[in-house]
N, C-alpha and C positions, 0 to 999 in steps of 0.2 A: 929682742924681740920676736915679734908674738907671731905665735906659727899660723895659716889657714891648714883648720880640720875641720871633716866634715863631723857632729854633732846625731849622732838617734836620739829621735821625738820622746823622753820619756811617758808620753800620754794616751803615744799609738802602740808603742810596745804592750804595754800594758793595756790596754784592748788587747791586743792580738792573743798577749801570752799570760794570762792576770798571775796565770802558777809560777812565774818566772821573773818579770817584771816588778815594779812597785814607779807607784809615780805620785810625789807631796800633791796634796790641795792647792789648793792658789791664797788661799791664808795661811797656809807652809813658806809656800816660795816665797809672799808677802812679807816674811818676817827677813828673808835671808839678808845677812851685811857681812862686811871685815871681821875675818878672825874668825869664822863658821865656815865645814869642813861640807863641803858637794860630790858627790857619786857623778858623775860620768859617764857616758857610751862614747865608743865613736861604733864605726860597724866594724870592728874585731875582740874590743876592749871595752871592759869598765873598772873606772882608777877615781881615785879620792885627791880634790881640786882645790888649796884652801885660797880662799874669798881678800880680796883684798881692795875690791872696788863694785857697788854697782849703782848704777851709773844710765838714763833713758831708758829703762825695761835692758840693757846688759850687764850681764855678769864677766869680772877680769878674775882671774887668782891664776896660781902660781901653784905646778903640777907635785901632790907633796907623795905618791908614790912611783918606784918604780916600773917597768911598763914590759911588757914583755915582746913590743913589736918593735921597739925603739925609734918609729918616731916623733915619737917626742918622750923627753927626759927631764926624770927630776928635776927642779923648781922652773919647769920653763914659762912664760906667759902666754894661759890660752883667755880667750873671752867666748864665750856662750849666754845664750837665751836662758831664759827663766823652762822654758819648757823637756832643756833640756837634760835638766836637772830627778836623778832617780832616787835617791835621798840627802838627806838635812844630817848632819850631828852641829848643830849649835857649836858655840866657844866655849860654851860653860860646859856642856854633856861633856868635850873634849875634854877637856882639864881635868876635869872630874875622871876619868877614864886610865886618862895619863898617873893621875891620882893612885888610882886603884892598882896599877900593874906595879907601881912602885911602894908602894905598904904604906902612901900618905892619905889615903883615902879617912875617913870618917864622917859619923851624922850628917856632922856643919855643915859640911863643904859639900853635901851630896848634890845636885843637880834640879831644877824644879822638876817634872810630872809636865811636858808637852804631847800637846792635844795633834 
């Protein structure tokens, strides 16, 4: 069941606090796809979400970490707009990061540089 949550607008917060918040540009936001991980923010916490669908300007995903506030929990399904995305970790980069952590990475499977 999807929970109703108010998400912060990344672009607005970046303008107000440029040293604290990052907001991807439109090109980056347009490339978000299932399998990617995006960082969103509620009024009191930033967290990662694994994208499961992108349809008609709405991103749907599952919460990918435990939250302090407990309003949401790991694996909860949520939906939000691209304006709510603070950071993007494409699936290929996430796979490479996990391989590095497990000591399995090599130069052949290094993710491509992302502009």
